[in-house]
C-alpha positions as CSV (number, residue, x, y, z in Angstrom):
1,M,-8.1,-15.8,12.4
2,K,-6.0,-15.0,15.8
3,L,-2.4,-13.7,15.4
4,A,0.2,-14.3,17.9
5,T,2.2,-11.1,17.1
6,A,0.9,-7.7,16.1
7,P,-2.8,-7.3,15.8
8,V,-4.6,-6.6,12.7
9,R,-7.4,-4.0,13.1
10,P,-9.2,-1.8,10.8
11,L,-7.9,1.4,9.7
12,T,-9.3,4.3,11.7
13,T,-7.1,7.3,10.7
14,A,-7.1,8.4,6.9
15,D,-3.7,9.9,6.2
16,A,-3.2,9.9,2.5
17,G,-0.4,12.5,3.1
18,L,1.5,9.9,5.0
19,A,1.3,7.0,2.7
20,A,2.7,9.4,-0.1
21,V,5.4,10.4,2.1
22,G,6.4,6.8,2.4
23,A,6.5,6.5,-1.1
24,A,8.3,9.9,-1.7
25,A,12.0,10.6,-2.6
26,L,14.6,9.9,-5.5
27,L,17.9,10.7,-7.2
28,G,19.8,13.8,-7.9
29,L,22.0,15.9,-10.1
30,P,25.1,13.8,-11.1
31,S,27.4,16.1,-8.9
32,V,25.0,15.3,-6.1
33,M,25.2,11.5,-6.5
34,K,29.0,11.8,-6.9
35,A,29.4,13.7,-3.8
36,S,27.1,11.4,-1.7
37,Q,28.9,8.1,-2.3
38,T,31.1,8.4,0.8
39,R,27.9,9.2,2.9
40,L,25.8,6.4,1.1
41,A,28.7,3.8,1.7
42,A,28.4,4.6,5.4
43,A,24.5,3.9,5.7
44,A,24.8,0.3,6.0
45,S,26.2,0.7,9.3
46,A,24.0,2.8,10.8
47,P,23.4,2.6,14.4
48,S,21.0,0.2,15.9
49,E,19.6,2.6,18.5
50,G,18.8,6.1,18.6
51,A,16.0,8.7,19.2
52,Y,14.2,8.5,15.7
53,W,14.2,6.1,13.0
54,H,15.5,8.0,10.1
55,T,15.4,7.7,6.3
56,R,17.0,10.0,3.8
57,V,16.0,9.4,0.1
58,L,16.8,11.1,-3.1
59,T,14.1,11.2,-6.0
60,Q,14.3,11.4,-9.4
61,L,11.2,11.8,-11.5
62,T,11.4,12.0,-15.6
63,G,8.2,13.4,-17.2
64,P,5.4,13.6,-17.8
65,H,6.4,15.7,-21.0
66,Q,9.3,16.9,-22.7
67,M,10.5,20.6,-22.4
68,G,11.6,23.0,-25.4
69,S,10.2,23.0,-28.9
70,G,10.4,22.0,-32.3
71,A,13.5,20.0,-32.8
72,N,15.0,21.2,-29.6
73,R,13.0,19.0,-27.3
74,Y,14.3,17.0,-24.3
75,W,13.4,15.2,-21.0
76,V,14.3,17.0,-17.7
77,V,14.8,15.2,-14.6
78,E,13.0,16.7,-11.3
79,Q,14.9,15.8,-8.1
80,T,13.8,16.2,-4.6
81,L,15.6,15.2,-1.1
82,S,13.4,14.0,1.6
83,E,14.0,12.8,5.2
84,I,11.5,11.3,7.9
85,W,12.5,11.1,11.4
86,T,10.1,8.8,13.9
87,A,10.1,8.5,17.3
88,R,9.3,5.2,19.2
89,D,6.0,6.6,20.1
90,G,5.0,7.1,16.5
91,K,5.4,10.9,16.1
92,A,7.2,11.9,13.0
93,W,8.6,14.8,11.2
94,I,9.4,15.3,7.6
95,G,12.2,17.3,5.6
96,Y,11.6,18.2,2.1
97,R,13.8,20.0,-0.3
98,K,13.8,20.4,-4.1
99,A,17.4,19.4,-5.3
100,G,17.5,21.0,-8.7
101,A,16.2,19.7,-12.2
102,Y,18.5,19.0,-15.3
103,P,18.4,17.6,-18.8
104,K,18.3,13.7,-18.5
105,S,21.1,12.5,-21.2
106,A,23.9,13.7,-23.5
107,A,21.5,14.3,-26.2
108,D,19.0,16.1,-24.0
109,R,21.7,18.4,-22.9
110,K,22.7,19.1,-26.5
111,A,18.9,20.2,-27.3
112,W,18.8,22.0,-24.0
113,R,21.7,24.2,-25.0
114,R,20.1,24.7,-28.5
115,D,16.9,25.8,-26.6
116,G,19.0,28.5,-25.0
117,S,20.1,26.7,-21.7
118,P,17.3,27.6,-19.6
119,A,17.6,27.3,-15.8
120,K,13.8,27.3,-15.4
121,W,11.0,25.3,-17.2
122,T,7.1,25.5,-16.6
123,R,4.9,22.3,-17.4
124,T,1.3,21.3,-16.7
125,A,0.8,18.5,-14.4
126,D,-2.7,17.3,-13.3
127,G,-4.3,20.5,-14.6
128,Q,-1.7,22.7,-12.6
129,V,1.0,24.8,-13.7
130,V,4.5,23.4,-12.4
131,T,7.6,25.3,-12.3
132,L,11.1,23.4,-12.3
133,S,14.1,24.9,-11.5
134,A,18.0,23.9,-12.0
135,E,18.6,25.5,-8.4
136,P,17.7,23.9,-5.2
137,D,15.4,25.6,-3.2
138,K,15.6,26.5,0.7
139,G,13.3,23.4,1.8
140,R,11.3,22.9,5.0
141,V,10.7,20.6,7.8
142,G,7.9,20.1,10.3
143,P,5.6,17.5,12.0
144,I,3.6,15.0,10.2
145,R,0.1,15.3,11.4
146,G,-2.8,13.0,11.4
147,N,-0.7,9.5,11.7
148,D,-2.4,8.7,15.1
149,D,1.1,8.6,16.7
150,K,1.7,5.0,15.3
151,F,3.3,3.2,12.3
152,F,1.3,2.5,9.0
153,L,1.5,-1.0,7.4
154,A,-0.7,-2.6,5.0
155,G,-3.8,-0.2,6.1
156,Q,-3.1,-0.8,9.9
157,W,-1.6,1.4,12.5
158,L,0.7,-0.4,14.7
159,T,2.5,0.7,17.9
160,Y,6.4,0.5,18.0
161,D,6.2,-2.5,20.2
162,E,3.8,-4.3,17.7
163,V,6.2,-3.5,14.9
164,Q,8.8,-5.4,16.8
165,R,6.5,-8.3,17.2
166,L,5.8,-8.7,13.4
167,P,6.4,-12.3,12.3
168,A,9.9,-13.1,11.5
169,D,9.0,-16.2,9.5
170,P,8.1,-15.4,5.6
171,N,4.9,-17.3,5.6
172,A,3.6,-16.3,8.8
173,L,4.4,-12.6,7.7
174,K,2.6,-13.4,4.6
175,S,-0.6,-14.5,6.6
176,W,-0.4,-11.5,8.6
177,L,-0.5,-9.5,5.6
178,S,-3.3,-11.5,4.1
179,E,-5.4,-11.0,7.5
180,A,-4.5,-7.2,7.2
181,A,-5.7,-7.4,3.4
182,R,-9.0,-9.0,4.5
183,V,-9.6,-6.5,7.4
184,S,-9.2,-3.8,5.0
185,R,-11.8,-5.5,2.7
186,V,-9.3,-6.0,-0.3
187,K,-10.7,-8.1,-3.1
188,Q,-9.4,-11.7,-3.1
189,N,-7.7,-11.3,-6.5
190,N,-5.9,-8.1,-5.5
191,V,-4.6,-9.8,-2.3
192,D,-1.2,-10.7,-3.6
193,Q,-0.7,-7.3,-5.1
194,Y,-1.6,-5.8,-1.6
195,I,0.9,-7.8,0.1
196,I,3.7,-7.3,-2.6
197,G,3.2,-3.5,-2.1
198,A,3.4,-3.5,1.7
199,L,6.6,-5.8,1.9
200,P,9.2,-3.1,0.5
201,G,8.2,-0.5,3.3
202,L,9.4,-3.2,6.0
203,L,12.8,-2.9,4.2
204,S,13.3,0.9,5.0
205,Q,10.2,2.8,6.1
206,L,9.5,1.0,9.4
207,P,11.7,0.7,12.2
208,A,11.3,-3.2,12.0
209,P,13.9,-5.7,13.6
210,K,16.5,-7.1,11.0
211,N,15.0,-10.7,11.1
212,V,11.4,-9.2,10.3
213,R,13.1,-7.5,7.2
214,A,14.8,-10.6,6.1
215,A,11.3,-12.2,6.5
216,A,9.9,-9.5,4.1
217,Y,12.6,-10.0,1.6
218,Q,12.3,-13.8,1.5
219,A,8.6,-13.3,1.3
220,L,8.9,-11.0,-1.7
221,L,10.6,-13.8,-3.4
222,T,8.1,-16.4,-3.1
223,M,5.4,-13.9,-4.5
224,P,3.8,-14.4,-8.1
225,A,5.2,-11.6,-10.5
226,V,8.3,-11.2,-8.5
227,R,11.5,-12.1,-10.0
228,S,15.1,-12.4,-8.9
229,R,17.5,-10.6,-11.4
230,G,20.9,-11.4,-9.9
231,E,23.3,-8.7,-8.4
232,S,23.0,-5.0,-9.6
233,K,24.2,-1.5,-8.7
234,D,22.2,1.3,-7.6
235,S,22.6,4.9,-9.0
236,V,25.4,5.7,-6.8
237,G,27.3,2.3,-7.2
238,R,26.4,0.3,-4.3
239,A,25.6,-3.5,-4.9
240,G,22.7,-5.5,-4.0
241,A,20.2,-8.4,-4.8
242,A,17.9,-6.9,-7.8
243,L,14.1,-8.0,-7.9
244,S,11.6,-6.9,-10.3
245,I,7.8,-6.8,-9.8
246,D,5.5,-6.9,-12.8
247,H,2.0,-5.3,-12.1
248,P,-1.2,-6.1,-13.8
249,K,-1.5,-4.6,-17.4
250,A,-3.8,-2.2,-18.7
251,V,-5.1,-1.9,-22.4
252,Q,-5.5,1.8,-23.6
253,K,-8.7,2.4,-25.9
254,N,-6.2,2.7,-28.9
255,G,-5.2,-0.9,-28.1
256,L,-1.6,-0.3,-26.8
257,T,-0.7,-2.5,-24.0
258,I,0.9,-0.6,-20.8
259,K,2.9,-2.6,-18.6
260,D,4.2,-1.3,-15.3
261,R,7.3,-2.7,-13.5
262,T,8.9,-2.0,-10.1
263,G,12.6,-2.7,-9.6
264,L,14.2,-3.2,-6.2
265,I,17.7,-3.5,-5.1
266,V,18.2,-4.9,-1.6
267,D,21.5,-4.9,0.4
268,T,21.1,-8.5,1.9
269,S,23.7,-8.1,4.5
270,T,21.6,-5.4,6.2
271,M,18.2,-6.3,4.7
272,L,17.9,-2.4,3.9
273,L,16.3,-1.4,0.5
274,L,18.9,0.6,-1.5
275,S,16.6,1.6,-4.4
276,E,13.2,1.3,-5.9
277,S,12.3,2.5,-9.6
278,R,8.9,2.4,-11.5
279,T,8.9,2.2,-15.2
280,S,6.4,1.8,-17.9
281,T,6.6,0.1,-21.3
282,I,4.0,0.8,-24.1
283,S,3.6,-2.1,-26.6
284,G,7.0,-3.5,-25.2
285,K,9.0,0.2,-25.5
286,L,10.2,2.0,-22.6
287,S,8.1,5.2,-21.7
288,L,9.9,8.0,-20.1
289,N,6.3,9.6,-19.2
290,E,6.7,9.6,-15.4
291,T,9.6,7.4,-15.0
292,R,10.6,7.4,-11.4
293,T,13.5,6.1,-9.3
294,Q,14.2,6.2,-5.5
295,T,17.4,5.8,-3.8
296,M,17.6,5.4,-0.1
297,L,20.6,7.4,1.0
298,E,20.3,6.7,4.8
299,A,18.1,4.4,6.7
300,G,18.8,3.5,10.5
301,W,18.4,4.9,14.1
302,T,19.8,8.5,14.8
303,D,19.9,10.9,17.6
304,T,19.9,13.9,15.1
305,A,17.1,16.1,15.6
306,P,15.0,16.8,12.5
307,A,16.0,19.5,10.1
308,V,15.9,20.8,6.7
309,P,17.7,18.2,4.2
310,A,21.3,19.3,3.6
311,L,22.6,19.2,0.2
312,P,25.7,16.8,-0.2
């Protein structure tokens, strides 16, 4: 299959860290969210030119276990701010900062106060001890290494010019991604999920033209397991078109059915992603274990140099 736009070629550089960066970042403390609203509203009018394609994301993660003990158990939300600056030659920098953890709901805050109102918590995650703090840390910033000085999409490394030439037609874009899946040796029954997983990145992470972003959004609407949910608001009150993506089911040994769903909210005037969330249900009941939300605070071109993410 010969493509008239950006070529599909085998992935030659492994960079799991960059892939994780692309998915990273979520919400923030209620005070952080409130203070951010003015800046967030301005994100839709980000400049069309600049030295770097820049994204700023606030990430909120609940789980995997409750804190406290006995009757005083409660969920704690862990927050991070992350920013990525990518030049047209593909060189990139990332800034990362823990934005402070807090009890999730009013009931959780009551249990937290009964637990002595701790400002730090310790939990075990993947065999490692993790310490959470209500206080933001100092953060850090540095170059992203090993990304081959190119842009990563669907298992392929693309130059800036190749990103600009991606198909601006939904069907042609899906065909390009299907070919990328074939080159990446994705099993045929997994191709649709592969395409669905790649399309949201074109709505924020890559410096794709607006017409390519629009094609990505329209392509999502045609995919199985993707549903339009009308208009919705993200965590800071911005309105957009809501989509849900149901992922393949898995059954635990005890017979409980686990169902994962991704929620997207898209600003259809700019074709930029506002938020992305991941939730799980166990036999129909919402599970807070590893519930994750990402809010895209800024996405667009900037001349501002990389720096440690600033707190609002």
